N, C-alpha and C positions, 0 to 999 in steps of 0.2 A: 518915800523910800527910806528904809531903815538901814543905817550904816552898821553892818555886821563885821566885827573884827574877829579874826580867828585868834584864839588864845592858845599859845603853845608855851608850856613851861620850859625853862632852860634845862639842859641835860643834867646838870648837877642836882637840880631840884627833884628830878624824877628818880634817879638811881642813887642809892646810898653807896658810899664808897665801900668796896669789898676788900678783903685781905689780898695782898699781892700774891700771884701764883708763882711757885718756884720756877726757875729756868728749866726749859724743856730740851733735853738732849736725846736724840735718837727717835725711833718710831713710836707712835702712840701704842701703848700696850694692848688696848682693846681692839685694835685693828689686826686682821690676819695678814701676814706678809704675802706679797704677790708670788705666784709660783715662778720657778726659774724658767728662763727662755728655753733652755735645752737641758735634758736630763742625762745625755750621753749614753742612753740605753742602746740606741741604734749602733753607735760606734763600738760599744762593748760587744754587741752581738756579732757584727761583721768581723771584728778582730779575732774573736774566739773561733769563728768558723774558718777564717783564713789560716790561723796558726795550727789548727787540728786537721786541716785539709779535708773537712767534712764534705761528702758528696751531697749536693743540693739539687733540688728540683725547683725551677723557676717557672711559674705559670704566668703567661702574659695575658693582657686584657682580652685578646682575641681567642684565648683558650689554648694556644700553643704551649707545649711543655718542653722546656730546655733543661738538660741535666749536665752537671759538671761541678767543679769546685770553684769557689770564689777566690781569685788571686789578688784582686785589688778593688778598691771602692773609693768614691768621693761623695760629695754632697748630691750630685746629680745622676751618677751611674755606677754600675759594677762591671768588672771584667770576669767573665765566666770562662774558665779553662776546661776544654772538653777533650776526651780521648777519641781519636779517629775522626774528629771534625774540627773545623776552624774555631779558634777562640772568638768570643763575642764580647763586645762592649755594649751593655744594655742600659738604656735610660730607665731610671727608677720610675718615671711617670707612666711607663707602659707595663710595669709589673703589677699584676693583680695580687699575687701573694707568693711567698717563698716558704719551703719547708725542707727539712733534712730528708734526703732521698732514702726510702725504705720505711718512713714513718706512716705511710698511708695504710700499710697492713696492720700496724699497731693501733690505728684509730678506727678500724672497722671498714677499710676499703675506700676507694676513691668515689667521687661524685658520680 
């Protein structure tokens, strides 16, 4: 049986000393920064509609259309104020889409 000994050179023997790198402060310039968690675009949209009392049409997932003005909103729901009908608190998760009331004729009609 042959005694085989593994030969590993020491680390300083393999790698030549390189010039020290300057201290690094801040993100690496070659990496793209991560996008922000929130853009606040939704907040801007709701506040604008609330301030101008824009008539809105809210289409729910089941196809029901609700019309009124947005009086209040938060992360999970909106309050729709309606004329001649009770005001509604609508969860955002059941909303299919929202548009300004009267825009369907400018876009070529409804579905």
